[in-house]
N, C-alpha and C positions, 0 to 999 in steps of 0.2 A: 668179151672181157675188157678189151681196149675201149670199146664204145661206152661201157659202164663207168670205167675210170674217168674218161673224158667228160661224161655227164656229171659225175660227182665233183670233179675239179671245177667245172663250169658253174655248178650250183654254189660251191664254196666261194668262188671268185665273185659272183654276183651278190652274195650275202655280205662279203667284205666291202664291196662298193656301196651297198645300201647303208651299212653301219657307218662307213666313212662319211657319206653324204649327210647322215643325220648328226654326226659329231661335229662337222665343220660349220653348221649353221647356228644362228642365234635365235633364241625364242623371243617373242614379242616383249616379254617382261624384262629379259636381259637388255634388249635394245632400249627400252624406256628407262631403265636404271642408268645405263651409260649416258643417255641424253640428259637425264636429270643431273648427273654428276658434272657433265660438261657445262651445263647451264649454271650450276652453282659456282664452279671454278671461274667461269667467265664473269659472273657478277662480282666475285671477290676481287678479281684483277681489275675490273672497271672501277670499283670503289677505290682501290689503291691508286690507280692512275689519276682519278679525279682529285683525290687528296693531295697527291704529289703536285698536280697542276695548280691547285689552289695555293699550296705553300709557295710554289714558284712565283705566282702572281703577287702574293703578299710581299715576298722578298724583293721583287722587282719594284713594287710601289714604294716600299721603304727606301730603296736605293735611289729612285727618282726624287723622292722628297729630300733626301740628304744632299744629292747633287744640286738640286735647284736652290736649296738653302744657301749653298756656297755661291751660286750664280747671283742671287739677290744680294747677298752680303757684299760681293764685289761691286755691284751696281751702286749700292748705298754708300760704300766707302769712296768710290770714285766721284759720284755726283753730289753726295750729301743730302739726297732726297730719296723718298720711296719711288719705285717705278710706277708708271701709269698702269692701270688695269689691262690685262690681256686675257680676255675670256672668249665666249662664243662669237662675239662680234669683232674680235681682233683679227686682223688680216696680216699677210706677209709684210705689207708696207707700214702697218701701224704697230708692229711688234716692237716694244721698247728694248728688247734684248738683241735685236738685229739692227735697229735703226736709232740714230741719235735723237731724232724728233725735236731738234733744237735745244736739248738739255745740255747745259754747260758742263764741261769736264767729263762728258760721256766717253768712256774708254773701250767700248765694245768693238765688234759684237761679243756678247757674253755667252751666247747660247745659239744653237742652230735655229731655234724657233719654238716659241711657246704657242703661237697662233694655231698650230695644227697638232699640238702635242696630246697624245692619248695616254690615259692610265691603262694598266693591264686588262681592265674589263671593258675597254672600248669607249669610255666617256672622255670628255674634255678635261684637260688639266689646266685650271685657271690659276693665275697669280694676280692678286688684287690687294687693295688696301682700303681701310675704312675703320670706323669705330664699332667694331663688332661687340665689344664688351660693355658699351654704353658708359664709359668712364671719361669721355671727353677727349680721349687720345686715340689717334689712328694707329692701327696695327697692320702689318703686312700679313697676308694669309695665303695659304694654298687651298684651293677648292677642287676636290675630285668630284666633278659633275657627273650626273647620270646621262647627260645629253652628249652625243658624239660631236667632234669638231665639224664645223661647216653645216650644222643642222640648226633648227629653231629650238626654242625652249620647249620642254615637254616631249622631247624625242624619246627619252627613256630607254635607249639601246645599251647604255653602259652602266646599268645598275650593279652596285657592288654588294655581294652577299653580306648579311649582318655578321656572320662569323668572321669574315675577312676584315670588316671594319673594326671589330673588337680586337682582332689579332694585331692590326696596325696600331691601334690605340695602346694596346698592351706594350708594344715595342717602343713607341715614341713617348708615351705619357703614362696615364694611370689605369688604363684598361676599362674605363667607364666612359661611354659615349656622351653622357650628360654632364660631365665635369671636366675640368682641366683645360689644357690648351688644344686638345684634339677632341672634336665633337662631331656628331653626325647621326645619320639614320633617323632624322626627324627629331632628335633629342637636344639639339642646340645649334646656335648661330644660324637659324632659319634654314637648316638643311631639310631636304626631303628624304624619305626612305631611300637607301642605296647611295647616299652622298656623304662626303667627309670634308671637314674643314680643319686645317692645321694652322694655328697662329704661330707667327715667328716673333721672336723676342730680339729687338735691336736697340 
């Protein structure tokens, strides 16, 4: 009798273990559903992060433009003239915001340096002057180049996305890259795709 009861208990115990083992596992379909959900959530988070990063880059670029506008205004007020160009060929010793370069009444340094200044997408931030509007009068302009500082032309490592160019234009001007004082993306002031020019009014 004891042997029969022990056998019965053993059978019941082993059936419980089998049931428990089958309940604790996942089927292949359940695993695939979980993986798909994780993938979907990851892509949503990634899109949100990219959007936030792009908004941060736009805000940073606008902040740079506003800060440098003040720097150029100080230079013009002190010297009575537009600063020499400082673009891809500008060096630490030819940067007019760090060095007087023989300019009378120069009261700088006005800025840590434009010669190696990058915009948030990695291209060079140029300050120059010239008659971009073809009206016979020179203007000071900011040029957000697609080429990185210290590189040759056509480096193309700092291309600014069109959506970011439009957003910057919308904040500073009219939101149209082909009109106004902010132009770019190949639509004005001899820019290439991924570049931006902002005219300064003095």
